[in-house]
Each structure stands twice: as structure tokens, then as C-alpha cells.
C-alpha positions in Angstrom: 43.1 36.9 14.8 39.3 37.0 14.8 37.8 36.1 11.5 35.7 38.7 9.6 32.2 37.9 8.2 33.4 37.1 4.7 36.2 34.9 6.0 33.6 32.9 8.0 31.3 32.8 5.0 33.9 31.1 2.9 34.1 28.3 5.5 30.4 27.8 5.8 28.6 25.2 3.5 26.6 27.9 1.7 23.4 25.9 1.6 21.2 28.7 2.8 19.1 26.0 4.5 17.9 28.3 7.3 18.3 25.4 9.9 20.5 27.7 12.0 17.6 30.2 12.3 19.1 32.7 9.9 17.8 33.4 6.3 21.2 32.9 4.6 24.7 31.6 5.4 26.0 35.2 5.0 23.7 36.4 7.7 24.8 33.6 9.9 28.5 34.5 9.2 27.8 38.1 10.2 26.3 37.0 13.4 29.2 34.7 14.2 31.6 37.6 13.4 29.9 39.8 15.9 30.2 37.2 18.6 26.4 36.7 18.8 26.1 33.4 17.0 26.7 29.8 17.9 28.7 27.8 15.5 27.0 24.6 16.6 23.7 25.7 15.1 25.0 24.8 11.6 24.4 21.1 11.2 26.6 20.8 8.0 30.0 21.9 9.3 32.6 19.2 9.6 34.7 18.8 12.8 37.7 20.7 11.5 35.6 23.7 10.4 33.6 23.7 13.6 36.8 23.8 15.7 38.3 26.6 13.6 35.2 28.7 13.7 34.5 28.0 17.4 38.0 29.2 18.3 37.9 32.3 16.1 34.4 33.5 16.9 34.2 33.1 20.7 35.0 36.3 22.7 38.8 36.8 23.0 38.5 37.3 26.8 37.3 34.2 28.6 34.2 34.3 30.8 34.9 33.7 34.5 32.4 33.4 37.4 33.3 34.0 41.0 30.9 32.9 43.8 27.6 31.2 43.5 23.9 32.3 43.7 22.4 35.7 43.0 25.5 37.7 44.2 27.9 35.8 42.0 30.2 37.9 39.8 30.7 37.2 36.1 33.5 38.9 34.2 35.1 38.6 30.8 33.6 37.8 27.5 34.9 41.2 26.2 35.5 41.7 22.5 36.7 45.2 22.0 39.4 47.7 23.1 37.2 50.8 22.7 33.8 50.9 24.2 32.2 52.7 21.3 33.2 49.9 18.9 30.5 47.7 20.4 30.1 47.7 24.2 31.8 46.4 27.3 29.9 43.4 28.5 30.5 42.5 32.2 31.2 45.2 34.8 34.3 44.5 37.0 33.8 43.1 40.4 35.0 45.6 43.1 36.0 43.8 46.3 36.7 45.4 49.7 39.8 43.9 51.4 40.0 42.8 55.0 43.0 41.0 56.7 43.1 38.2 59.2 45.1 40.6 61.4 42.0 42.8 61.7 39.7 42.4 64.6 36.6 40.3 64.2 34.5 43.4 64.7 36.3 45.3 61.9 36.1 42.4 59.5 32.4 42.0 60.0 31.8 45.7 59.8 33.3 45.7 56.3 31.5 42.5 55.3 28.2 44.0 56.5 28.8 47.2 54.5 29.6 45.1 51.3 26.5 43.1 51.9 24.0 45.9 52.6 25.4 49.1 51.1 23.9 50.3 47.8 22.5 53.4 46.2 20.1 53.9 43.3 21.1 55.9 40.3 18.9 56.2 37.2 16.8 53.3 38.3 19.7 50.9 38.9 20.9 49.6 42.3 24.7 49.9 42.6 26.5 47.8 45.1 29.9 46.2 45.9 30.7 42.8 44.5 32.3 40.9 47.4 35.0 40.6 50.0 38.8 39.9 49.6 40.3 38.2 52.6 44.1 38.6 52.8 46.3 36.3 55.0 48.8 38.6 56.7 49.2 36.5 59.9 50.9 33.6 58.0 48.9 31.4 60.4 46.8 28.7 58.6 44.6 28.4 61.8 43.9 32.1 62.0 43.2 32.5 58.3 40.9 29.5 58.3 39.0 30.8 61.4 38.4 34.2 59.7 37.1 32.7 56.5 35.0 30.3 58.5 33.5 33.2 60.6 32.6 35.1 57.4 30.8 32.1 55.9 29.0 31.3 59.2 27.5 34.8 59.3 25.6 34.0 56.1 26.6 37.1 54.0 26.7 34.8 50.9 29.2 37.2 49.3 31.7 36.2 46.6 35.2 35.9 48.1 38.7 36.5 46.9 41.2 34.5 49.1 44.6 36.1 49.0 47.6 34.2 50.5 51.3 33.8 49.8 51.4 30.0 49.9 49.2 27.1 48.8 49.2 25.7 52.4 47.5 28.9 53.7 44.8 28.7 51.0 44.4 25.0 51.6 43.6 25.7 55.2 40.8 28.1 54.3 39.2 26.2 51.3 37.3 23.6 53.3 35.4 26.5 54.8 34.6 28.3 51.5 35.8 26.1 48.6 32.3 25.0 47.6 31.3 28.7 47.0 33.8 29.2 44.2 36.1 31.8 45.7 38.8 33.3 43.6 42.3 32.2 44.6 45.2 34.5 44.5 47.7 33.7 43.3 49.7 31.1 41.3 53.3 32.2 40.7 56.2 30.6 38.9 57.2 28.5 41.9 53.7 27.6 43.1 51.8 27.2 39.9 51.5 23.4 40.1 50.2 23.4 43.7 47.9 26.3 43.1 46.4 24.8 40.0 45.8 21.5 41.9 44.0 23.4 44.6 41.9 25.3 42.1 41.0 22.1 40.2 40.2 20.1 43.3 37.8 22.8 44.6 36.5 24.0 41.3 37.7 27.6 41.9 39.0 30.3 39.5 42.6 31.1 39.9 44.8 34.3 39.5 48.2 33.9 37.9 50.6 36.6 38.8 54.0 37.8 37.5 55.2 41.4 36.9 57.0 40.3 33.7 54.6 40.3 30.8 56.0 37.4 28.8 56.4 35.2 31.9 52.8 36.1 32.9 51.4 34.9 29.6 53.5 31.8 29.7 52.3 31.0 33.2 48.7 31.5 32.1 49.2 29.1 29.1 50.8 26.6 31.4 48.0 26.9 34.0 45.1 26.6 31.5 46.4 23.2 30.6 45.7 22.2 34.2 42.4 23.9 35.1 41.0 25.2 31.8 40.0 28.9 31.3 39.0 29.8 34.9 41.9 32.2 35.1 42.7 35.8 35.8 45.9 37.7 35.0 47.7 39.8 37.6 50.5 41.9 36.0 51.3 43.3 39.5 51.6 47.0 38.5 53.2 49.3 41.1 52.2 52.6 39.6 49.2 54.1 37.7 51.4 54.2 34.6 52.3 50.5 34.8 48.6 49.7 35.3 47.6 51.6 32.2 50.4 50.1 30.1 50.0 46.5 31.2 46.2 46.4 31.0 46.1 48.1 27.6 48.8 45.7 26.2 47.0 42.6 27.6 43.6 43.7 26.1 45.2 44.4 22.7 46.9 41.0 22.7 43.8 39.3 23.8 41.9 40.7 20.9 44.7 39.6 18.6 44.4 36.0 20.1 47.9 36.0 21.6 48.2 32.8 23.7 47.8 33.4 27.4 46.4 36.9 27.0 42.7 36.1 26.8 41.7 36.3 30.4 40.2 39.0 32.7 42.6 41.2 34.7 43.1 41.2 38.5 44.1 44.6 39.9 45.2 45.1 43.5 44.4 48.9 43.8 45.6 49.0 47.4 49.1 48.2 46.2 49.2 51.2 44.0 49.9 54.8 45.2 46.6 56.7 44.9 44.2 53.9 45.6 41.0 55.6 44.4 42.8 56.7 41.2 43.9 53.1 40.7 40.3 51.9 41.2 38.9 54.3 38.7 41.7 53.6 36.1 41.1 49.9 36.5 37.4 50.4 35.8 38.2 52.4 32.7 41.0 50.1 31.5 39.8 46.6 31.5 39.9 45.5 35.2 38.0 42.3 35.8 38.4 42.0 39.6 39.5 45.1 41.5 40.6 44.7 45.1 40.7 47.8 47.3 40.7 48.8 50.9 37.2 50.0 51.9 36.5 53.4 50.3 35.1 56.5 51.9 31.6 57.6 50.9 32.6 60.1 48.2 35.1 57.7 46.6 32.7 54.9 46.8 30.0 56.8 44.8 32.5 57.9 42.3 33.7 54.3 41.7 30.2 52.8 41.4 28.9 55.6 39.2 31.9 55.4 36.8 31.5 51.6 36.6 27.8 52.1 35.7 28.6 54.7 33.1 31.4 52.7 31.4 29.4 49.4 31.3 26.2 50.9 29.9 25.8 49.9 26.3 26.4 53.1 24.3 24.1 51.9 21.6 21.2 51.2 24.0 20.2 54.1 26.2 18.9 53.2 29.7 15.1 53.5 29.4 12.1 53.9 31.7 8.8 52.2 30.9 6.6 54.6 28.9 3.4 55.6 30.7 1.9 57.9 33.3 3.8 58.5 36.6 2.4 60.2 39.7 4.6 62.5 41.7 3.1 63.2 45.2 -0.7 62.9 45.4 -1.9 64.6 42.2 -5.6 65.3 41.6 -7.7 66.1 38.5 -6.5 69.7 38.4 -2.8 68.9 38.7 -0.4 69.7 35.9 0.7 67.1 33.3 4.4 67.2 32.2 5.2 65.3 29.0 8.8 64.1 28.4 10.8 61.2 26.9 11.6 57.8 28.5 15.3 58.4 28.7 16.2 57.4 32.3 18.5 60.3 33.0 15.9 62.8 31.8 13.2 61.1 34.0 15.3 61.1 37.2 16.6 64.6 36.6 13.1 66.1 35.9 11.6 64.1 38.8 14.0 65.4 41.3 13.3 69.0 40.4 9.5 68.5 40.3 9.5 66.8 43.7 11.6 69.7 45.0 8.8 72.1 44.1 6.3 70.3 46.3 3.7 70.5 43.5 1.8 67.2 43.0 1.8 66.5 39.3 1.7 63.8 36.6 4.6 62.9 34.4 3.8 61.3 31.0 6.6 59.4 29.3 6.4 59.0 25.6 8.1 56.0 24.0 11.2 57.5 22.3 13.2 54.3 22.6 15.3 55.8 25.4 16.5 58.9 23.5 16.9 62.3 25.1 14.6 65.1 24.2 16.9 66.8 21.6 17.8 63.5 20.0 14.2 62.3 19.9 12.9 65.5 18.3 15.7 65.5 15.7 15.2 61.8 14.8 11.4 61.9 14.8 11.1 59.5 17.7 9.3 62.3 19.6 6.5 63.5 17.3 2.8 64.4 17.5 2.0 60.7 16.7 4.0 59.3 19.7 2.5 62.0 22.0 -1.0 61.1 20.8 -0.3 57.4 21.5 1.0 58.2 24.9 -2.0 60.3 25.8 -4.4 57.6 24.6 -2.6 54.7 26.3 -2.5 56.5 29.6 -6.3 57.3 29.4 -5.3 60.9 30.3 -8.7 62.3 29.5 -10.1 60.2 32.4 -7.3 61.3 34.8 -7.4 65.1 34.7 -10.2 67.5 34.3 -8.2 70.0 32.1 -6.8 69.4 28.6 -3.3 70.9 28.9 0.0 69.3 28.3 3.4 70.9 29.4 6.1 69.8 26.9 9.9 70.2 27.1 11.3 73.5 25.9 13.4 71.7 23.3 10.2 70.2 21.8 8.7 73.6 21.2 8.7 73.2 17.4 6.2 70.3 17.8 3.7 72.3 19.9 1.3 73.1 17.1 1.3 69.6 15.6 0.7 68.1 19.1 -2.3 70.4 19.6 -3.7 69.4 16.2 -3.1 65.7 16.8 -4.4 65.4 20.4 -6.8 68.2 20.7 -5.0 69.2 23.9 -3.6 72.7 24.6 0.1 72.8 24.8 2.3 74.9 27.2 5.9 75.0 26.3 7.9 74.4 29.4 11.5 75.4 30.2 14.5 73.9 28.5 16.3 73.4 31.8 14.6 71.2 34.3 16.0 73.4 37.1 13.5 76.1 36.0 10.3 74.0 36.5 9.6 75.6 39.8 9.6 79.1 38.4 7.6 77.9 35.4 4.9 76.5 37.6 4.6 79.7 39.5 4.5 82.0 36.5 2.8 80.0 33.9 0.7 77.2 35.4 -0.7 79.0 38.5 -1.2 82.3 36.6 
């Protein structure tokens, strides 16, 4: 079990020397308990205490990296079962699957899509993680040729190599082994050979078994050969089995059950209702999710859900405070004031752009809070608005002295006028109504 802060404090030397960078040993203990501290920063721990604290304070799910370079995928380092307890750390890699029985044209069409397809949502670019190449031909020559052709095209995508035997993987690894592909999979009868391949090429390895106890035993056995570059494949055949197995493994990982502390591999294509399996795996602890290429609607759903689940609930996505220009505004154009919560910014921007009215959008620094929350907490106040106006040099940008504030900030209108000297128009509560507001209030 993970140690609590007071349990850690009892093991520390209690010198309060500050050499670790914290003011007291108790503060250091709290940081270690939260998974944010490094036990090696304390110079006075003996080897036994250092080993004990190192094992109990590191994240219960091991960190694994697939691929190399800027498109590499890092998963693991998770610490909680419920997102609201803290946050989920590394989004799962979603890999589109191709087969060596597919035509070269079909394979490269999927690879090109994975390489280039992305869409922007609330300021973040969402894209696929890599390519899973499955050997269905059972021909080492054909499998090696397909992997070789993918590498020669220069996609530089992380790969998952999926084959039934070590010999098939061994044929492909000289073409891709230096790029840290994920190998699938070591089973009870192939674990030694697969571990040797993974160790020789420095690749992470999936261990697979539908029986829970045998899976954890296989993981424990394999970690002795290659360390912690492991993923677990419980081989669920239904959505129910996926939910049960992934939940059980995460709970046991948090409880430090041997063999459970690794990211999960999910073959969504092997489960009835592929898109449902992808979404469930995103929600329930998937580390690597392999799926046939998804249609446009399912693709957006999967990437959007992944973004939502792996956004820190304690740290809203923020825009940089300041003045933004929509269209080609001039000195007579309206100025809309709002908060720097990204979702508010992008929602309001889309409606303002739809009106065709050139305007200015002034974002006050509310630490990423929404309008209602910022007003209630005092993060949006006459002081923050005054600071935003002054920093933007707004009096030198427009010839008028009128601010349009959100409808939910109406209680602040008088205070804002007093603090800034600007006239305040209270805008609509719903961004969808800005077009009508401009026509009736601004232009009139």
C-alpha cells in the first residue's frame, strides 16, 4: 500500500534542514505522499529507508514510452482510480490497425491519415498516436516487408507490432527495432523468447492472458527479465469483461499488488462494438488502444473524450489574457470583455465570427475560471477588469469608451464603470445571442 504523509514523516530524519528544498520534513513527506517529490533529495536517509520510500511513493502504474522523437507516446504514471481524486496523467495512445494482408495502398492510406489527421479543439491539436501492424499472413518475409515499407516512407510514427510468434516479430524488428515499437505479445508459452527479443531491441512488451491471476504472474515473471517496460492485456471479449478487468487491475495497482502496476493494452477491434470499446477504454484506464480506422464521427468522439478525461479537473484550460482581434476591427468596433477560460473563449469567438462583425475580445485573467465561477469567487472583479483594460492599452485602440460584459457579470457593471471610467453595456448570458445583441444594442 502507498504510505500516507504521516507514515513517511516517521521514517524521515526530522532534521528540518531544508536541503531537500522544502521548509520542513513534514512538507517533504506531504510532497512524497502526493507523488510529486523525489526521495533522493533527502541526503540523510539510509539505504533501507530510501528503498522503502522509493517503492512506496513512486506512481503505482509504471511509466512506459513507445516510439522515439516528438511523436513518441508516454503512458502510465497513474496514481488514482477516480479522476477527481487528483488527475489522470498520460492520455492513452490510440493506434489504428493495419494488416500485412492489406494492399500497400491501403496500408499507406491509413498511415498517412494517422500522420496528418488532426483537429483543433479549445486550442489543442488532437491527433492519433501511431500505427499497429498485425501479421495475418504468417509469413516472416511479408511482415518484414510491410514494416520496412512503413519505415522507409518516413512517417516516424510509434508502432505496435502484433504477431503470434517470436519468429514473426524477430523478422520485423531489424526494420523497426531501433524506434522502440511495442511488441505484442508474450504469452505463457512464449514469454522467455518474447522477453529476450524485447530486451535485445530495447522495446516495451505486452504480456497477455485472459486469466487474471496468470496475467499478473506472467507480468511478475517478465519484469525480472526486462524491467518495467510492460503492458497488460487481459484479452477481454466483451464490454463487460473490459470494464471488470480494467477496473480490477487499476485497483490492485493502487494497492501495490505484484504484477498489476502496468498500463493496459486494449484490442478494441476484438470486442463487439468497436467504438464503444474505444470509448470505454479511454474512460477506464486504457494505456494503448488498438482499433480499426474509425469513421469521422467516431474519430472526433474518441479524441474529444480523451481530451476531456485527461484534462486536469483542478486546472482549467486557459487562454492567455489580453486583447484579441476578430476580423479586421477599427477604432469604432465593439469591445467584448470575458474570462480566459478556453471553452468560453472558443464558444464566444465562434458566435462572434458568425455575425461578421469585426470586434475586439478582451480576456481578463481569471485563472481559467468560467464567468459564473469567476464572478462568485471574486476572480472577475472591477480590479481585474481595470488591469486588463490598462495592460491592453485599450484607450489607444478604440475611440469610444464602452465595454460589453457578459450577462452573468451584470452585478459588477457599476463597480467596473467606477473603477475604469468606461461605460458598461451588459451583454447576453448566452453567447448564441450576441448577433441579436449587436443589432439591437450596439448599432442602435
